[in-house]
C-alpha positions as CSV (number, residue, x, y, z in Angstrom):
1,C,-26.2,31.4,9.3
2,M,-28.0,29.2,7.1
3,L,-25.0,29.4,4.6
4,H,-22.4,28.2,7.4
5,L,-24.8,25.6,8.6
6,D,-25.0,24.0,5.0
7,K,-21.2,24.1,5.1
8,F,-21.3,22.3,8.4
9,R,-23.6,19.7,7.2
10,N,-21.6,19.0,3.9
11,G,-18.5,18.8,5.9
12,I,-20.0,16.1,8.1
13,H,-21.4,14.3,5.1
14,Y,-17.8,14.3,3.8
15,V,-15.7,13.6,6.7
16,V,-17.6,10.8,8.2
17,P,-17.3,8.5,5.2
18,L,-13.8,9.3,4.8
19,L,-12.9,8.5,8.1
20,I,-14.5,5.1,7.8
21,M,-12.7,4.8,4.1
22,T,-9.4,5.6,6.2
23,V,-10.2,3.0,8.7
24,A,-10.7,0.5,5.9
25,G,-7.4,1.7,4.4
26,F,-5.7,1.1,7.7
27,T,-7.2,-2.5,8.1
28,F,-6.5,-3.6,4.7
29,N,-2.8,-2.5,4.8
30,T,-2.3,-3.9,8.2
31,S,-3.4,-7.1,7.1
32,E,-1.2,-6.9,3.9
33,L,2.2,-5.8,5.9
34,I,1.6,-8.1,9.1
35,P,3.7,-10.8,7.6
36,V,6.5,-8.8,7.3
37,A,6.7,-7.9,11.0
38,L,6.2,-11.6,12.0
39,L,8.1,-13.3,9.3
40,S,10.5,-15.1,11.8
41,D,7.9,-16.1,14.1
42,I,5.7,-17.4,11.6
43,G,8.3,-19.5,9.8
44,A,9.7,-20.9,13.1
45,D,6.3,-21.9,14.3
46,L,5.3,-23.5,11.1
47,G,8.7,-25.1,10.5
48,V,9.5,-23.3,7.3
49,S,12.4,-21.2,6.4
50,E,12.4,-17.4,6.3
51,A,12.6,-17.5,2.5
52,R,9.6,-19.7,2.1
53,T,7.5,-17.6,4.7
54,G,8.3,-14.7,2.5
55,L,6.3,-16.5,-0.3
56,L,3.2,-15.4,1.7
57,I,4.0,-11.9,0.9
58,T,5.0,-12.8,-2.8
59,V,2.0,-14.9,-3.7
60,Y,-0.6,-12.4,-2.0
61,A,1.1,-9.6,-4.1
62,W,0.9,-11.6,-7.4
63,V,-2.7,-12.6,-6.7
64,V,-3.5,-9.0,-6.4
65,A,-1.6,-8.0,-9.5
66,L,-2.9,-10.8,-11.9
67,L,-6.5,-10.4,-10.5
68,S,-7.2,-6.6,-9.8
69,L,-8.4,-5.8,-13.2
70,P,-10.4,-9.0,-14.0
71,L,-12.1,-8.9,-10.8
72,M,-12.8,-5.1,-11.1
73,L,-14.4,-5.7,-14.5
74,L,-16.4,-8.8,-13.3
75,F,-18.0,-6.5,-10.7
76,A,-18.0,-3.2,-12.6
77,R,-21.8,-2.9,-12.4
78,V,-22.0,-3.7,-8.7
79,P,-22.9,-0.5,-6.5
80,Y,-19.6,0.6,-4.7
81,R,-21.2,0.2,-1.3
82,K,-22.6,-3.1,-1.8
83,L,-19.4,-4.4,-3.3
84,M,-17.3,-3.0,-0.4
85,L,-19.7,-4.8,2.2
86,G,-19.0,-8.1,0.4
87,I,-15.4,-7.8,0.2
88,I,-15.0,-6.7,3.7
89,A,-17.2,-10.0,4.8
90,V,-14.8,-12.2,2.8
91,F,-11.9,-10.4,4.4
92,I,-13.3,-11.3,7.9
93,I,-13.8,-15.0,6.8
94,S,-10.3,-15.1,5.3
95,H,-8.9,-13.8,8.5
96,V,-10.8,-16.6,10.6
97,F,-9.1,-19.1,8.7
98,S,-5.7,-17.3,9.1
99,T,-6.1,-17.5,13.0
100,L,-7.0,-21.1,12.6
101,A,-4.3,-22.1,10.4
102,G,-2.3,-25.2,11.7
103,S,-0.3,-25.5,8.6
104,Y,1.6,-23.5,6.1
105,G,-0.8,-24.5,3.3
106,M,-3.9,-23.5,5.2
107,L,-2.3,-20.1,6.1
108,M,-1.1,-19.6,2.3
109,A,-4.7,-20.2,1.2
110,S,-6.2,-18.0,3.7
111,R,-3.9,-15.2,2.7
112,I,-4.9,-15.8,-0.9
113,G,-8.5,-15.0,0.3
114,V,-7.6,-11.8,1.7
115,A,-5.5,-11.1,-1.3
116,L,-8.7,-11.4,-3.4
117,T,-10.5,-8.7,-1.3
118,H,-7.3,-6.3,-1.6
119,C,-7.8,-6.7,-5.4
120,I,-11.2,-4.8,-5.4
121,F,-10.5,-2.8,-2.2
122,W,-7.7,-0.7,-3.6
123,S,-9.5,-0.4,-7.1
124,I,-12.4,1.3,-5.8
125,A,-11.3,2.8,-2.4
126,P,-9.8,5.9,-4.2
127,A,-12.9,6.3,-6.2
128,M,-15.3,6.3,-3.3
129,A,-13.2,8.6,-1.2
130,V,-13.2,11.3,-4.0
131,A,-16.8,10.7,-4.7
132,V,-17.9,11.7,-1.2
133,A,-15.7,14.7,-1.2
134,P,-16.3,18.2,-2.4
135,P,-14.5,19.1,-5.9
136,D,-11.9,21.3,-4.1
137,K,-11.0,18.5,-1.4
138,R,-10.5,15.4,-3.8
139,A,-6.8,15.5,-3.6
140,T,-7.2,15.8,0.4
141,A,-9.5,13.0,0.3
142,L,-7.1,10.9,-1.6
143,S,-4.3,11.9,0.8
144,V,-6.4,11.0,3.9
145,L,-7.3,7.6,2.3
146,V,-3.5,6.8,1.7
147,A,-2.8,8.1,5.2
148,G,-4.9,5.3,6.5
149,G,-2.4,3.0,4.8
150,G,0.5,5.1,6.7
151,I,-1.2,4.8,10.0
152,A,-1.1,1.1,9.3
153,L,2.7,1.3,9.5
154,I,2.8,3.4,12.6
155,V,0.1,1.6,14.7
156,G,-1.1,-1.6,12.9
157,L,2.3,-3.1,12.2
158,P,3.8,-2.3,15.6
159,I,0.9,-3.4,17.7
160,G,0.4,-6.5,15.4
161,R,4.2,-7.4,15.9
162,L,3.8,-6.6,19.7
163,I,0.4,-8.9,19.9
164,G,2.4,-11.4,17.9
165,L,5.3,-11.6,20.1
166,V,3.0,-11.8,23.1
167,A,0.2,-13.8,22.2
168,G,1.1,-15.5,18.9
169,W,0.9,-14.5,15.4
170,R,-2.5,-16.1,14.9
171,T,-3.8,-13.8,17.7
172,A,-2.4,-10.9,15.6
173,F,-4.3,-12.0,12.2
174,G,-7.4,-12.6,14.7
175,S,-7.3,-9.0,15.7
176,I,-7.3,-7.9,12.4
177,G,-10.4,-10.0,11.7
178,I,-12.1,-8.2,14.9
179,L,-11.2,-4.8,13.6
180,A,-12.7,-5.8,10.1
181,T,-15.9,-6.8,11.7
182,V,-16.3,-3.3,13.5
183,L,-15.6,-1.6,10.1
184,F,-18.2,-3.8,8.4
185,V,-20.7,-2.4,10.8
186,L,-19.7,1.1,10.4
187,M,-19.8,1.0,6.6
188,W,-23.2,-0.7,6.7
189,L,-24.7,2.0,8.9
190,F,-22.8,5.1,8.0
191,Y,-21.5,4.8,4.2
192,P,-23.7,6.6,1.8
193,N,-24.6,5.1,-1.7
194,V,-22.4,6.9,-4.1
195,R,-22.7,6.8,-7.9
196,R,-20.2,4.9,-10.1
197,E,-18.9,7.1,-12.7
198,A,-17.8,4.3,-14.6
199,D,-21.4,3.4,-15.6
200,T,-21.5,6.4,-18.0
201,V,-18.3,5.4,-19.8
202,S,-17.7,2.8,-22.4
203,R,-15.3,0.1,-21.3
204,K,-13.8,-0.4,-24.8
205,Q,-13.4,3.4,-25.0
206,L,-11.6,3.5,-21.8
207,I,-9.2,0.6,-22.3
208,R,-8.4,2.4,-25.8
209,D,-7.8,5.6,-24.0
210,M,-5.6,4.0,-21.4
211,L,-3.4,2.0,-24.2
212,H,-3.0,5.4,-26.0
213,C,-2.0,7.3,-22.8
214,P,1.8,7.3,-22.7
215,Q,1.9,9.1,-19.3
216,L,-0.3,6.4,-17.8
217,L,2.0,3.6,-19.3
218,M,5.0,5.4,-17.9
219,I,3.4,5.6,-14.3
220,Y,2.7,1.9,-14.5
221,L,6.4,1.0,-15.5
222,I,7.9,3.4,-12.9
223,I,5.8,2.4,-10.0
224,G,6.4,-1.6,-11.0
225,V,10.1,-1.2,-11.0
226,I,10.5,1.1,-8.0
227,V,8.2,-0.8,-5.9
228,T,10.2,-3.9,-6.9
229,G,13.4,-2.3,-5.7
230,H,11.7,-1.0,-2.5
231,Y,10.2,-4.3,-1.3
232,T,13.5,-6.1,-2.2
233,G,14.6,-4.4,1.0
234,Y,11.7,-3.8,2.9
235,S,10.2,-7.3,2.9
236,Y,13.3,-8.7,4.8
237,V,13.9,-5.5,6.8
238,E,12.9,-7.4,10.0
239,P,15.5,-10.3,9.8
240,F,18.0,-7.5,8.3
241,L,17.7,-5.3,11.5
242,G,17.9,-8.3,13.7
243,Q,20.7,-10.4,12.1
244,I,22.8,-7.8,10.3
245,A,22.3,-4.7,12.2
246,G,22.1,-6.4,15.6
247,F,18.8,-4.8,16.7
248,S,16.9,-6.1,19.8
249,E,13.3,-7.1,19.3
250,S,12.0,-3.7,20.8
251,G,14.5,-1.8,18.8
252,I,13.0,-3.6,15.4
253,T,9.4,-2.7,16.6
254,W,10.4,1.1,17.2
255,T,12.2,1.3,13.7
256,L,9.2,-0.1,12.0
257,T,7.1,2.1,14.2
258,L,9.4,5.0,12.9
259,F,9.1,4.1,9.2
260,G,5.2,4.4,9.7
261,V,5.5,7.7,11.2
262,A,7.5,9.0,8.4
263,G,4.8,7.8,5.8
264,L,2.0,9.5,7.7
265,L,4.1,12.8,7.8
266,A,4.6,12.2,4.0
267,S,1.1,11.7,3.4
268,M,0.2,15.1,5.0
269,I,2.9,16.9,3.1
270,A,1.9,15.4,-0.3
271,G,-1.8,16.3,0.4
272,E,-1.1,20.0,1.1
273,G,1.6,20.7,-1.5
274,Y,1.1,18.3,-4.4
275,T,-1.0,20.8,-6.4
276,R,1.8,23.5,-6.3
277,H,4.8,21.3,-6.0
278,S,4.0,18.0,-7.8
279,R,7.2,17.9,-10.0
280,A,9.5,18.5,-7.1
281,I,7.5,16.1,-5.0
282,I,7.6,13.3,-7.7
283,T,11.5,14.0,-8.3
284,T,12.5,13.9,-4.8
285,S,10.4,10.8,-3.7
286,C,11.8,9.1,-6.9
287,L,15.3,9.6,-5.8
288,G,14.9,9.1,-2.2
289,I,13.9,5.5,-2.5
290,P,17.0,4.2,-4.0
291,L,19.2,6.6,-2.2
292,M,17.9,5.1,1.3
293,L,18.3,1.5,0.0
294,L,21.8,2.0,-1.2
295,L,22.9,3.5,2.2
296,L,21.1,0.7,4.2
297,R,24.3,-1.5,4.6
298,P,26.5,1.2,5.2
299,A,24.3,2.7,8.1
300,A,24.1,-0.8,9.5
301,D,27.8,-1.1,9.9
302,F,28.3,2.6,11.2
303,S,25.4,3.2,13.6
304,P,22.1,1.8,14.5
305,V,20.8,5.5,15.2
306,L,21.8,6.4,11.7
307,L,20.2,3.2,10.3
308,A,16.9,4.0,12.2
309,A,17.0,7.5,10.8
310,L,17.4,6.5,7.4
311,C,13.8,5.1,7.7
312,V,12.2,8.4,8.0
313,P,13.2,9.7,4.3
314,W,12.7,6.0,3.1
315,G,9.2,5.9,4.4
316,M,8.3,9.3,3.3
317,S,9.6,8.7,-0.1
318,L,7.4,5.8,-1.1
319,T,4.3,7.3,0.4
320,V,4.8,10.5,-1.3
321,L,5.4,8.8,-4.7
322,N,2.1,6.6,-4.3
323,I,0.1,9.6,-3.6
324,A,1.5,11.6,-6.3
325,M,1.2,8.7,-9.2
326,Q,-2.4,8.1,-7.8
327,N,-3.2,11.7,-8.1
328,D,-1.9,11.7,-11.5
329,I,-3.8,9.1,-12.6
330,V,-7.3,10.5,-11.3
331,R,-6.3,13.8,-13.2
332,L,-5.7,11.7,-16.4
333,F,-8.8,9.9,-16.1
334,P,-11.4,12.2,-14.0
335,N,-14.4,10.5,-15.2
336,D,-13.4,6.9,-14.7
337,S,-10.4,6.3,-12.4
338,A,-11.5,2.6,-10.9
339,V,-10.2,0.7,-13.9
340,P,-6.7,2.4,-14.3
341,M,-6.5,2.5,-10.7
342,S,-7.1,-1.3,-10.5
343,L,-4.2,-1.8,-12.8
344,Y,-2.2,0.6,-10.7
345,S,-3.1,-1.5,-7.7
346,G,-2.0,-4.7,-9.7
347,I,1.0,-3.3,-10.9
348,F,2.1,-2.0,-7.3
349,N,1.4,-5.4,-6.0
350,L,3.3,-7.3,-8.7
351,G,6.2,-5.0,-7.7
352,I,5.7,-6.0,-3.9
353,G,5.6,-9.8,-5.2
354,A,8.9,-9.4,-7.3
355,G,10.7,-7.6,-4.4
356,A,9.8,-10.0,-1.9
357,L,11.1,-13.0,-4.4
358,V,14.1,-11.1,-5.1
359,G,14.9,-10.5,-1.5
360,G,14.1,-14.2,-0.7
361,I,16.5,-15.4,-3.3
362,A,19.2,-13.0,-1.9
363,T,18.6,-14.5,1.7
364,N,18.6,-18.0,0.4
365,H,22.1,-17.2,-1.0
366,Y,23.3,-15.7,2.1
367,L,23.0,-12.2,0.6
368,L,20.7,-10.7,3.5
369,G,23.1,-8.1,4.2
370,Q,23.1,-6.9,0.5
371,I,19.5,-6.5,0.0
372,G,19.7,-2.7,0.3
373,Y,22.3,-2.7,-2.7
374,I,20.0,-5.2,-4.8
375,G,16.8,-3.2,-4.1
376,G,18.6,0.4,-4.4
377,A,19.9,-0.8,-7.9
378,I,16.7,-1.7,-9.2
379,A,15.0,1.2,-7.9
380,L,17.6,3.6,-9.3
381,C,16.7,2.5,-12.9
382,A,13.0,3.4,-12.4
383,A,14.1,6.8,-10.6
384,I,16.4,7.6,-13.8
385,Y,13.4,6.8,-16.2
386,C,11.2,9.1,-14.1
387,L,13.4,12.0,-14.3
388,L,14.4,11.5,-17.8
389,A,11.3,10.6,-19.5
390,Y,8.1,10.7,-17.2
391,I,8.9,14.4,-15.9
392,P,9.3,15.9,-19.2
393,A,6.3,14.0,-20.6
394,R,3.8,14.9,-18.0
395,R,4.4,18.6,-18.5
396,Q,2.2,18.5,-21.6
397,T,-1.0,17.1,-19.8
398,L,-0.6,17.7,-16.1
399,S,1.2,20.8,-15.6
């Protein structure tokens, strides 16, 4: 009985902090993605084009890409819990300014503030989730954390869009700020102090090890290119669905929801099957992203139902690949994943920014209907490299 009681207590100590971290992942990802769902409304209200509004996504992502590692190193000795509370506070303040934004410049400035918190959050969140989990539950903890981002696609994005359509996009940003305030209280009351494993490792040695790790460098290259391709299409999927595929407002909302549901299902599949079927999971997800992008326009011309159905494997593919690559990084650097993970977050967001920029250029040149072809071609290059170079190389250290 005592043994079962101890297991129950350990489970509670593990589950509650992980749920808090999942809520945090949901909140941060909802904030990052909300301009995608409200792109047309924000542009119309502020009197700017859709392509210029899309720069909110590009600049946000590039701030994260450029500053993730410097900020991680700057705050390297701050305890995880204290650092997390600090960035959530800045996150809340930034959303207050987003809600009050009366001009494009003010909204851009507030989004940069949110991006600065994002830099640190996704650098330390995986390490915090793993730190509270038992050794045999670490892959599951990471999957649950990523699932928080998937839930943002399912719940946060459509609800944020609905709030924006009914009460205005500023109210949507304000709602995220309120949710972040609740998160701050939960984190302050219930999240334990966890040891920073990075404190026991030489930074110079870690950087040296990272530079001499071919598999890590391959992960960075693959994720940067494939995310660029993905977000070339996804950043402008809202106007694509409306203007090219002829979807109604409710149809767009439900399609974005379906995309998110697929991501959540994928996070569950990856969490359960990654250890035994990692190569198959990486291969399938790598090929799925460019394939779905290349089919985007043909599906739009053929059938709205088929186009909506494509969002299932498309959403699943990116989520699975993201979880798989983060798992590989943790396995490559089990004693200090925060710094390589911060670089991963930065490169992921570099891809988001590049994709939004490419999609914006295509839109400005009246190529909105071709964004699937453009993004698919970019993602296909990364998929081919992954299959021919990364998959064989990872067998040496990760099999």
